[in-house]
CHARMM-style PDB file with segment names, atoms N, HN, CA, C and O in Angstrom:
ATOM      1  N   MET     1      17.559-106.598 -26.141  1.00  0.00      PROA
ATOM      2  CA  MET     1      16.805-107.483 -26.988  1.00  0.00      PROA
ATOM      3  C   MET     1      16.242-106.646 -28.138  1.00  0.00      PROA
ATOM      4  O   MET     1      15.548-105.654 -27.915  1.00  0.00      PROA
ATOM      5  N   ASN     2      16.551-107.059 -29.371  1.00  0.00      PROA
ATOM      6  HN  ASN     2      17.115-107.864 -29.552  1.00  0.00      PROA
ATOM      7  CA  ASN     2      16.125-106.271 -30.518  1.00  0.00      PROA
ATOM      8  C   ASN     2      14.943-106.870 -31.273  1.00  0.00      PROA
ATOM      9  O   ASN     2      14.201-106.145 -31.936  1.00  0.00      PROA
ATOM     10  N   ASP     3      14.764-108.175 -31.180  1.00  0.00      PROA
ATOM     11  HN  ASP     3      15.368-108.764 -30.642  1.00  0.00      PROA
ATOM     12  CA  ASP     3      13.648-108.805 -31.883  1.00  0.00      PROA
ATOM     13  C   ASP     3      13.402-110.167 -31.253  1.00  0.00      PROA
ATOM     14  O   ASP     3      14.340-110.845 -30.833  1.00  0.00      PROA
ATOM     15  N   VAL     4      12.142-110.562 -31.191  1.00  0.00      PROA
ATOM     16  HN  VAL     4      11.380-110.012 -31.532  1.00  0.00      PROA
ATOM     17  CA  VAL     4      11.753-111.872 -30.656  1.00  0.00      PROA
ATOM     18  C   VAL     4      10.788-112.495 -31.636  1.00  0.00      PROA
ATOM     19  O   VAL     4       9.856-111.839 -32.101  1.00  0.00      PROA
ATOM     20  N   GLN     5      11.011-113.780 -31.960  1.00  0.00      PROA
ATOM     21  HN  GLN     5      11.768-114.312 -31.583  1.00  0.00      PROA
ATOM     22  CA  GLN     5      10.115-114.518 -32.854  1.00  0.00      PROA
ATOM     23  C   GLN     5       9.828-115.875 -32.219  1.00  0.00      PROA
ATOM     24  O   GLN     5      10.644-116.396 -31.460  1.00  0.00      PROA
ATOM     25  N   PHE     6       8.664-116.445 -32.533  1.00  0.00      PROA
ATOM     26  HN  PHE     6       8.000-116.022 -33.150  1.00  0.00      PROA
ATOM     27  CA  PHE     6       8.247-117.726 -31.967  1.00  0.00      PROA
ATOM     28  C   PHE     6       7.868-118.690 -33.080  1.00  0.00      PROA
ATOM     29  O   PHE     6       7.403-118.281 -34.144  1.00  0.00      PROA
ATOM     30  N   ASN     7       8.073-119.984 -32.817  1.00  0.00      PROA
ATOM     31  HN  ASN     7       8.450-120.317 -31.953  1.00  0.00      PROA
ATOM     32  CA  ASN     7       7.419-121.027 -33.599  1.00  0.00      PROA
ATOM     33  C   ASN     7       6.709-121.920 -32.591  1.00  0.00      PROA
ATOM     34  O   ASN     7       6.549-121.517 -31.439  1.00  0.00      PROA
ATOM     35  N   ASP     8       6.281-123.106 -32.974  1.00  0.00      PROA
ATOM     36  HN  ASP     8       6.410-123.433 -33.910  1.00  0.00      PROA
ATOM     37  CA  ASP     8       5.504-123.962 -32.075  1.00  0.00      PROA
ATOM     38  C   ASP     8       6.293-124.438 -30.866  1.00  0.00      PROA
ATOM     39  O   ASP     8       5.715-124.662 -29.803  1.00  0.00      PROA
ATOM     40  N   ARG     9       7.610-124.596 -31.010  1.00  0.00      PROA
ATOM     41  HN  ARG     9       8.080-124.414 -31.874  1.00  0.00      PROA
ATOM     42  CA  ARG     9       8.421-125.197 -29.950  1.00  0.00      PROA
ATOM     43  C   ARG     9       9.433-124.260 -29.307  1.00  0.00      PROA
ATOM     44  O   ARG     9       9.835-124.484 -28.165  1.00  0.00      PROA
ATOM     45  N   GLU    10       9.857-123.210 -30.017  1.00  0.00      PROA
ATOM     46  HN  GLU    10       9.530-123.028 -30.945  1.00  0.00      PROA
ATOM     47  CA  GLU    10      10.964-122.399 -29.529  1.00  0.00      PROA
ATOM     48  C   GLU    10      10.709-120.895 -29.674  1.00  0.00      PROA
ATOM     49  O   GLU    10       9.893-120.454 -30.483  1.00  0.00      PROA
ATOM     50  N   MET    11      11.432-120.135 -28.866  1.00  0.00      PROA
ATOM     51  HN  MET    11      12.095-120.494 -28.209  1.00  0.00      PROA
ATOM     52  CA  MET    11      11.459-118.681 -28.965  1.00  0.00      PROA
ATOM     53  C   MET    11      12.871-118.302 -29.411  1.00  0.00      PROA
ATOM     54  O   MET    11      13.851-118.847 -28.904  1.00  0.00      PROA
ATOM     55  N   TYR    12      12.972-117.369 -30.358  1.00  0.00      PROA
ATOM     56  HN  TYR    12      12.175-116.927 -30.769  1.00  0.00      PROA
ATOM     57  CA  TYR    12      14.257-116.915 -30.879  1.00  0.00      PROA
ATOM     58  C   TYR    12      14.424-115.440 -30.538  1.00  0.00      PROA
ATOM     59  O   TYR    12      13.528-114.633 -30.784  1.00  0.00      PROA
ATOM     60  N   VAL    13      15.572-115.097 -29.975  1.00  0.00      PROA
ATOM     61  HN  VAL    13      16.300-115.753 -29.776  1.00  0.00      PROA
ATOM     62  CA  VAL    13      15.844-113.730 -29.542  1.00  0.00      PROA
ATOM     63  C   VAL    13      17.061-113.213 -30.296  1.00  0.00      PROA
ATOM     64  O   VAL    13      18.120-113.842 -30.286  1.00  0.00      PROA
ATOM     65  N   LEU    14      16.908-112.064 -30.951  1.00  0.00      PROA
ATOM     66  HN  LEU    14      16.049-111.553 -30.960  1.00  0.00      PROA
ATOM     67  CA  LEU    14      18.010-111.413 -31.646  1.00  0.00      PROA
ATOM     68  C   LEU    14      18.577-110.324 -30.742  1.00  0.00      PROA
ATOM     69  O   LEU    14      17.863-109.405 -30.341  1.00  0.00      PROA
ATOM     70  N   LEU    15      19.856-110.433 -30.428  1.00  0.00      PROA
ATOM     71  HN  LEU    15      20.435-111.180 -30.754  1.00  0.00      PROA
ATOM     72  CA  LEU    15      20.564-109.428 -29.643  1.00  0.00      PROA
ATOM     73  C   LEU    15      21.643-108.832 -30.521  1.00  0.00      PROA
ATOM     74  O   LEU    15      22.589-109.518 -30.910  1.00  0.00      PROA
ATOM     75  N   LYS    16      21.500-107.540 -30.836  1.00  0.00      PROA
ATOM     76  HN  LYS    16      20.732-106.983 -30.521  1.00  0.00      PROA
ATOM     77  CA  LYS    16      22.479-106.865 -31.695  1.00  0.00      PROA
ATOM     78  C   LYS    16      23.451-106.062 -30.846  1.00  0.00      PROA
ATOM     79  O   LYS    16      23.067-105.475 -29.834  1.00  0.00      PROA
ATOM     80  N   ASN    17      24.710-106.040 -31.261  1.00  0.00      PROA
ATOM     81  HN  ASN    17      25.023-106.517 -32.082  1.00  0.00      PROA
ATOM     82  CA  ASN    17      25.709-105.193 -30.615  1.00  0.00      PROA
ATOM     83  C   ASN    17      25.535-103.763 -31.130  1.00  0.00      PROA
ATOM     84  O   ASN    17      24.958-103.548 -32.196  1.00  0.00      PROA
ATOM     85  N   PHE    18      26.033-102.795 -30.372  1.00  0.00      PROA
ATOM     86  HN  PHE    18      26.502-102.970 -29.506  1.00  0.00      PROA
ATOM     87  CA  PHE    18      25.954-101.405 -30.809  1.00  0.00      PROA
ATOM     88  C   PHE    18      26.860-101.136 -31.997  1.00  0.00      PROA
ATOM     89  O   PHE    18      26.550-100.294 -32.839  1.00  0.00      PROA
ATOM     90  N   ASP    19      27.974-101.844 -32.071  1.00  0.00      PROA
ATOM     91  HN  ASP    19      28.226-102.529 -31.387  1.00  0.00      PROA
ATOM     92  CA  ASP    19      28.879-101.722 -33.211  1.00  0.00      PROA
ATOM     93  C   ASP    19      29.527-103.080 -33.461  1.00  0.00      PROA
ATOM     94  O   ASP    19      29.440-103.984 -32.630  1.00  0.00      PROA
ATOM     95  N   ILE    20      30.168-103.212 -34.602  1.00  0.00      PROA
ATOM     96  HN  ILE    20      30.239-102.479 -35.277  1.00  0.00      PROA
ATOM     97  CA  ILE    20      30.795-104.470 -34.966  1.00  0.00      PROA
ATOM     98  C   ILE    20      32.017-104.692 -34.066  1.00  0.00      PROA
ATOM     99  O   ILE    20      32.778-103.760 -33.808  1.00  0.00      PROA
ATOM    100  N   GLN    21      32.198-105.915 -33.596  1.00  0.00      PROA
ATOM    101  HN  GLN    21      31.580-106.672 -33.805  1.00  0.00      PROA
ATOM    102  CA  GLN    21      33.307-106.221 -32.706  1.00  0.00      PROA
ATOM    103  C   GLN    21      34.518-106.690 -33.496  1.00  0.00      PROA
ATOM    104  O   GLN    21      34.444-106.887 -34.709  1.00  0.00      PROA
ATOM    105  N   ARG    22      35.638-106.868 -32.795  1.00  0.00      PROA
ATOM    106  HN  ARG    22      35.698-106.708 -31.810  1.00  0.00      PROA
ATOM    107  CA  ARG    22      36.886-107.262 -33.455  1.00  0.00      PROA
ATOM    108  C   ARG    22      36.757-108.554 -34.257  1.00  0.00      PROA
ATOM    109  O   ARG    22      37.407-108.702 -35.292  1.00  0.00      PROA
ATOM    110  N   ASP    23      35.941-109.474 -33.802  1.00  0.00      PROA
ATOM    111  HN  ASP    23      35.413-109.353 -32.962  1.00  0.00      PROA
ATOM    112  CA  ASP    23      35.769-110.753 -34.501  1.00  0.00      PROA
ATOM    113  C   ASP    23      34.670-110.691 -35.566  1.00  0.00      PROA
ATOM    114  O   ASP    23      34.153-111.728 -35.983  1.00  0.00      PROA
ATOM    115  N   ASN    24      34.311-109.482 -36.007  1.00  0.00      PROA
ATOM    116  HN  ASN    24      34.731-108.640 -35.668  1.00  0.00      PROA
ATOM    117  CA  ASN    24      33.285-109.235 -37.037  1.00  0.00      PROA
ATOM    118  C   ASN    24      31.898-109.708 -36.604  1.00  0.00      PROA
ATOM    119  O   ASN    24      31.078-110.053 -37.454  1.00  0.00      PROA
ATOM    120  N   LYS    25      31.625-109.730 -35.314  1.00  0.00      PROA
ATOM    121  HN  LYS    25      32.292-109.449 -34.624  1.00  0.00      PROA
ATOM    122  CA  LYS    25      30.337-110.197 -34.806  1.00  0.00      PROA
ATOM    123  C   LYS    25      29.387-109.018 -34.622  1.00  0.00      PROA
ATOM    124  O   LYS    25      29.697-108.054 -33.922  1.00  0.00      PROA
ATOM    125  N   LEU    26      28.211-109.117 -35.272  1.00  0.00      PROA
ATOM    126  HN  LEU    26      27.959-109.900 -35.840  1.00  0.00      PROA
ATOM    127  CA  LEU    26      27.158-108.098 -35.132  1.00  0.00      PROA
ATOM    128  C   LEU    26      26.256-108.356 -33.933  1.00  0.00      PROA
ATOM    129  O   LEU    26      25.695-107.420 -33.363  1.00  0.00      PROA
ATOM    130  N   GLY    27      26.112-109.626 -33.548  1.00  0.00      PROA
ATOM    131  HN  GLY    27      26.567-110.387 -34.011  1.00  0.00      PROA
ATOM    132  CA  GLY    27      25.222-109.990 -32.456  1.00  0.00      PROA
ATOM    133  C   GLY    27      25.026-111.491 -32.408  1.00  0.00      PROA
ATOM    134  O   GLY    27      25.835-112.249 -32.942  1.00  0.00      PROA
ATOM    135  N   ASP    28      23.949-111.918 -31.764  1.00  0.00      PROA
ATOM    136  HN  ASP    28      23.292-111.302 -31.330  1.00  0.00      PROA
ATOM    137  CA  ASP    28      23.640-113.340 -31.599  1.00  0.00      PROA
ATOM    138  C   ASP    28      22.148-113.578 -31.754  1.00  0.00      PROA
ATOM    139  O   ASP    28      21.332-112.702 -31.471  1.00  0.00      PROA
ATOM    140  N   ILE    29      21.803-114.786 -32.211  1.00  0.00      PROA
ATOM    141  HN  ILE    29      22.466-115.498 -32.441  1.00  0.00      PROA
ATOM    142  CA  ILE    29      20.431-115.280 -32.132  1.00  0.00      PROA
ATOM    143  C   ILE    29      20.458-116.443 -31.154  1.00  0.00      PROA
ATOM    144  O   ILE    29      21.176-117.422 -31.358  1.00  0.00      PROA
ATOM    145  N   THR    30      19.668-116.329 -30.087  1.00  0.00      PROA
ATOM    146  HN  THR    30      19.084-115.534 -29.921  1.00  0.00      PROA
ATOM    147  CA  THR    30      19.603-117.376 -29.073  1.00  0.00      PROA
ATOM    148  C   THR    30      18.216-117.993 -29.103  1.00  0.00      PROA
ATOM    149  O   THR    30      17.212-117.280 -29.135  1.00  0.00      PROA
ATOM    150  N   SER    31      18.160-119.327 -29.094  1.00  0.00      PROA
ATOM    151  HN  SER    31      18.975-119.906 -29.068  1.00  0.00      PROA
ATOM    152  CA  SER    31      16.862-120.011 -29.083  1.00  0.00      PROA
ATOM    153  C   SER    31      16.626-120.638 -27.711  1.00  0.00      PROA
ATOM    154  O   SER    31      17.547-121.139 -27.066  1.00  0.00      PROA
ATOM    155  N   TYR    32      15.345-120.593 -27.281  1.00  0.00      PROA
ATOM    156  HN  TYR    32      14.597-120.186 -27.805  1.00  0.00      PROA
ATOM    157  CA  TYR    32      14.927-121.138 -25.994  1.00  0.00      PROA
ATOM    158  C   TYR    32      13.759-122.093 -26.212  1.00  0.00      PROA
ATOM    159  O   TYR    32      12.874-121.826 -27.025  1.00  0.00      PROA
ATOM    160  N   ASP    33      13.758-123.203 -25.487  1.00  0.00      PROA
ATOM    161  HN  ASP    33      14.477-123.421 -24.826  1.00  0.00      PROA
ATOM    162  CA  ASP    33      12.647-124.148 -25.517  1.00  0.00      PROA
ATOM    163  C   ASP    33      11.479-123.532 -24.755  1.00  0.00      PROA
ATOM    164  O   ASP    33      11.647-123.097 -23.616  1.00  0.00      PROA
ATOM    165  N   LEU    34      10.293-123.489 -25.371  1.00  0.00      PROA
ATOM    166  HN  LEU    34      10.156-123.842 -26.297  1.00  0.00      PROA
ATOM    167  CA  LEU    34       9.144-122.842 -24.728  1.00  0.00      PROA
ATOM    168  C   LEU    34       8.616-123.621 -23.523  1.00  0.00      PROA
ATOM    169  O   LEU    34       8.145-123.011 -22.563  1.00  0.00      PROA
ATOM    170  N   LYS    35       8.684-124.948 -23.551  1.00  0.00      PROA
ATOM    171  HN  LYS    35       9.067-125.444 -24.331  1.00  0.00      PROA
ATOM    172  CA  LYS    35       8.160-125.734 -22.428  1.00  0.00      PROA
ATOM    173  C   LYS    35       9.056-125.649 -21.203  1.00  0.00      PROA
ATOM    174  O   LYS    35       8.570-125.429 -20.093  1.00  0.00      PROA
ATOM    175  N   SER    36      10.363-125.821 -21.395  1.00  0.00      PROA
ATOM    176  HN  SER    36      10.757-126.000 -22.297  1.00  0.00      PROA
ATOM    177  CA  SER    36      11.278-125.844 -20.249  1.00  0.00      PROA
ATOM    178  C   SER    36      11.838-124.466 -19.910  1.00  0.00      PROA
ATOM    179  O   SER    36      12.254-124.230 -18.776  1.00  0.00      PROA
ATOM    180  N   GLY    37      11.853-123.554 -20.884  1.00  0.00      PROA
ATOM    181  HN  GLY    37      11.515-123.746 -21.806  1.00  0.00      PROA
ATOM    182  CA  GLY    37      12.443-122.239 -20.669  1.00  0.00      PROA
ATOM    183  C   GLY    37      13.961-122.239 -20.753  1.00  0.00      PROA
ATOM    184  O   GLY    37      14.593-121.214 -20.498  1.00  0.00      PROA
ATOM    185  N   LYS    38      14.559-123.379 -21.109  1.00  0.00      PROA
ATOM    186  HN  LYS    38      14.046-124.212 -21.317  1.00  0.00      PROA
ATOM    187  CA  LYS    38      16.012-123.485 -21.173  1.00  0.00      PROA
ATOM    188  C   LYS    38      16.558-123.040 -22.527  1.00  0.00      PROA
ATOM    189  O   LYS    38      15.907-123.181 -23.562  1.00  0.00      PROA
ATOM    190  N   LYS    39      17.769-122.502 -22.483  1.00  0.00      PROA
ATOM    191  HN  LYS    39      18.298-122.388 -21.642  1.00  0.00      PROA
ATOM    192  CA  LYS    39      18.445-122.090 -23.715  1.00  0.00      PROA
ATOM    193  C   LYS    39      18.840-123.327 -24.506  1.00  0.00      PROA
ATOM    194  O   LYS    39      19.414-124.269 -23.959  1.00  0.00      PROA
ATOM    195  N   VAL    40      18.528-123.318 -25.805  1.00  0.00      PROA
ATOM    196  HN  VAL    40      18.062-122.552 -26.249  1.00  0.00      PROA
ATOM    197  CA  VAL    40      18.853-124.444 -26.680  1.00  0.00      PROA
ATOM    198  C   VAL    40      20.211-124.218 -27.337  1.00  0.00      PROA
ATOM    199  O   VAL    40      21.097-125.068 -27.244  1.00  0.00      PROA
ATOM    200  N   LYS    41      20.376-123.072 -28.001  1.00  0.00      PROA
ATOM    201  HN  LYS    41      19.657-122.382 -28.077  1.00  0.00      PROA
ATOM    202  CA  LYS    41      21.663-122.763 -28.628  1.00  0.00      PROA
ATOM    203  C   LYS    41      21.758-121.281 -28.954  1.00  0.00      PROA
ATOM    204  O   LYS    41      20.755-120.569 -29.003  1.00  0.00      PROA
ATOM    205  N   THR    42      22.991-120.835 -29.175  1.00  0.00      PROA
ATOM    206  HN  THR    42      23.806-121.413 -29.135  1.00  0.00      PROA
ATOM    207  CA  THR    42      23.266-119.457 -29.567  1.00  0.00      PROA
ATOM    208  C   THR    42      24.059-119.472 -30.863  1.00  0.00      PROA
ATOM    209  O   THR    42      25.058-120.180 -30.986  1.00  0.00      PROA
ATOM    210  N   ILE    43      23.603-118.681 -31.829  1.00  0.00      PROA
ATOM    211  HN  ILE    43      22.791-118.105 -31.729  1.00  0.00      PROA
ATOM    212  CA  ILE    43      24.254-118.594 -33.136  1.00  0.00      PROA
ATOM    213  C   ILE    43      24.823-117.183 -33.285  1.00  0.00      PROA
ATOM    214  O   ILE    43      24.064-116.216 -33.232  1.00  0.00      PROA
ATOM    215  N   PRO    44      26.142-117.040 -33.470  1.00  0.00      PROA
ATOM    216  CA  PRO    44      26.704-115.708 -33.675  1.00  0.00      PROA
ATOM    217  C   PRO    44      26.397-115.193 -35.074  1.00  0.00      PROA
ATOM    218  O   PRO    44      26.381-115.962 -36.035  1.00  0.00      PROA
ATOM    219  N   LEU    45      26.153-113.891 -35.187  1.00  0.00      PROA
ATOM    220  HN  LEU    45      26.166-113.266 -34.406  1.00  0.00      PROA
ATOM    221  CA  LEU    45      25.935-113.241 -36.483  1.00  0.00      PROA
ATOM    222  C   LEU    45      27.195-112.473 -36.835  1.00  0.00      PROA
ATOM    223  O   LEU    45      27.623-111.597 -36.084  1.00  0.00      PROA
ATOM    224  N   LYS    46      27.789-112.797 -37.972  1.00  0.00      PROA
ATOM    225  HN  LYS    46      27.441-113.508 -38.583  1.00  0.00      PROA
ATOM    226  CA  LYS    46      29.034-112.150 -38.379  1.00  0.00      PROA
ATOM    227  C   LYS    46      28.822-111.363 -39.660  1.00  0.00      PROA
ATOM    228  O   LYS    46      27.947-111.683 -40.465  1.00  0.00      PROA
ATOM    229  N   ALA    47      29.641-110.318 -39.841  1.00  0.00      PROA
ATOM    230  HN  ALA    47      30.352-110.058 -39.188  1.00  0.00      PROA
ATOM    231  CA  ALA    47      29.550-109.474 -41.026  1.00  0.00      PROA
ATOM    232  C   ALA    47      30.950-109.033 -41.433  1.00  0.00      PROA
ATOM    233  O   ALA    47      31.856-108.961 -40.602  1.00  0.00      PROA
ATOM    234  N   ASN    48      31.113-108.745 -42.699  1.00  0.00      PROA
ATOM    235  HN  ASN    48      30.377-108.803 -43.374  1.00  0.00      PROA
ATOM    236  CA  ASN    48      32.394-108.273 -43.209  1.00  0.00      PROA
ATOM    237  C   ASN    48      32.482-106.759 -43.248  1.00  0.00      PROA
ATOM    238  O   ASN    48      33.578-106.203 -43.305  1.00  0.00      PROA
ATOM    239  N   LYS    49      31.355-106.095 -43.219  1.00  0.00      PROA
ATOM    240  HN  LYS    49      30.464-106.548 -43.172  1.00  0.00      PROA
ATOM    241  CA  LYS    49      31.321-104.635 -43.328  1.00  0.00      PROA
ATOM    242  C   LYS    49      30.510-104.063 -42.167  1.00  0.00      PROA
ATOM    243  O   LYS    49      29.575-104.702 -41.685  1.00  0.00      PROA
ATOM    244  N   GLU    50      30.864-102.878 -41.726  1.00  0.00      PROA
ATOM    245  HN  GLU    50      31.624-102.359 -42.117  1.00  0.00      PROA
ATOM    246  CA  GLU    50      30.145-102.252 -40.618  1.00  0.00      PROA
ATOM    247  C   GLU    50      28.720-101.866 -40.997  1.00  0.00      PROA
ATOM    248  O   GLU    50      27.854-101.806 -40.124  1.00  0.00      PROA
ATOM    249  N   TRP    51      28.454-101.604 -42.275  1.00  0.00      PROA
ATOM    250  HN  TRP    51      29.157-101.654 -42.984  1.00  0.00      PROA
ATOM    251  CA  TRP    51      27.128-101.148 -42.676  1.00  0.00      PROA
ATOM    252  C   TRP    51      26.123-102.282 -42.803  1.00  0.00      PROA
ATOM    253  O   TRP    51      24.935-102.017 -42.987  1.00  0.00      PROA
ATOM    254  N   GLU    52      26.564-103.559 -42.710  1.00  0.00      PROA
ATOM    255  HN  GLU    52      27.529-103.774 -42.561  1.00  0.00      PROA
ATOM    256  CA  GLU    52      25.612-104.663 -42.780  1.00  0.00      PROA
ATOM    257  C   GLU    52      24.740-104.657 -41.523  1.00  0.00      PROA
ATOM    258  O   GLU    52      25.202-104.291 -40.442  1.00  0.00      PROA
ATOM    259  N   ILE    53      23.492-105.061 -41.669  1.00  0.00      PROA
ATOM    260  HN  ILE    53      23.117-105.359 -42.547  1.00  0.00      PROA
ATOM    261  CA  ILE    53      22.566-105.037 -40.543  1.00  0.00      PROA
ATOM    262  C   ILE    53      22.145-106.447 -40.180  1.00  0.00      PROA
ATOM    263  O   ILE    53      22.297-107.372 -40.978  1.00  0.00      PROA
ATOM    264  N   ALA    54      21.618-106.611 -38.983  1.00  0.00      PROA
ATOM    265  HN  ALA    54      21.495-105.860 -38.335  1.00  0.00      PROA
ATOM    266  CA  ALA    54      21.154-107.911 -38.512  1.00  0.00      PROA
ATOM    267  C   ALA    54      19.628-107.915 -38.499  1.00  0.00      PROA
ATOM    268  O   ALA    54      18.997-107.035 -37.915  1.00  0.00      PROA
ATOM    269  N   ARG    55      19.057-108.904 -39.142  1.00  0.00      PROA
ATOM    270  HN  ARG    55      19.569-109.619 -39.616  1.00  0.00      PROA
ATOM    271  CA  ARG    55      17.613-109.079 -39.194  1.00  0.00      PROA
ATOM    272  C   ARG    55      17.355-110.558 -39.385  1.00  0.00      PROA
ATOM    273  O   ARG    55      18.151-111.234 -40.037  1.00  0.00      PROA
ATOM    274  N   PHE    56      16.283-111.077 -38.846  1.00  0.00      PROA
ATOM    275  HN  PHE    56      15.636-110.528 -38.317  1.00  0.00      PROA
ATOM    276  CA  PHE    56      16.001-112.484 -39.077  1.00  0.00      PROA
ATOM    277  C   PHE    56      14.502-112.738 -39.172  1.00  0.00      PROA
ATOM    278  O   PHE    56      13.679-111.948 -38.711  1.00  0.00      PROA
ATOM    279  N   GLU    57      14.182-113.875 -39.791  1.00  0.00      PROA
ATOM    280  HN  GLU    57      14.851-114.517 -40.166  1.00  0.00      PROA
ATOM    281  CA  GLU    57      12.796-114.283 -39.965  1.00  0.00      PROA
ATOM    282  C   GLU    57      12.754-115.794 -39.854  1.00  0.00      PROA
ATOM    283  O   GLU    57      13.591-116.483 -40.437  1.00  0.00      PROA
ATOM    284  N   ILE    58      11.794-116.314 -39.117  1.00  0.00      PROA
ATOM    285  HN  ILE    58      11.113-115.755 -38.644  1.00  0.00      PROA
ATOM    286  CA  ILE    58      11.643-117.759 -38.973  1.00  0.00      PROA
ATOM    287  C   ILE    58      10.957-118.290 -40.225  1.00  0.00      PROA
ATOM    288  O   ILE    58       9.895-117.804 -40.614  1.00  0.00      PROA
ATOM    289  N   LEU    59      11.565-119.280 -40.849  1.00  0.00      PROA
ATOM    290  HN  LEU    59      12.428-119.675 -40.534  1.00  0.00      PROA
ATOM    291  CA  LEU    59      10.990-119.906 -42.040  1.00  0.00      PROA
ATOM    292  C   LEU    59      10.418-121.256 -41.663  1.00  0.00      PROA
ATOM    293  O   LEU    59      11.074-122.048 -40.986  1.00  0.00      PROA
ATOM    294  N   LYS    60       9.206-121.518 -42.096  1.00  0.00      PROA
ATOM    295  HN  LYS    60       8.674-120.874 -42.645  1.00  0.00      PROA
ATOM    296  CA  LYS    60       8.557-122.806 -41.751  1.00  0.00      PROA
ATOM    297  C   LYS    60       8.724-123.793 -42.862  1.00  0.00      PROA
ATOM    298  OT1 LYS    60       8.250-124.925 -42.759  1.00  0.00      PROA
TER     299      LYS     60
END
């Protein structure tokens, strides 16, 4: 787990891979419902270059 962010309803977890994978995936952002604790969805992070980094910020 590389970063965790919260809003009023959900928790977002950024999981970065150690290196870029064959499908150009750097990692995933997974969201969880805070009341139920269940996973809501997972969004893959893709990049075209190995030097790109993964970072995220919740916008209200």
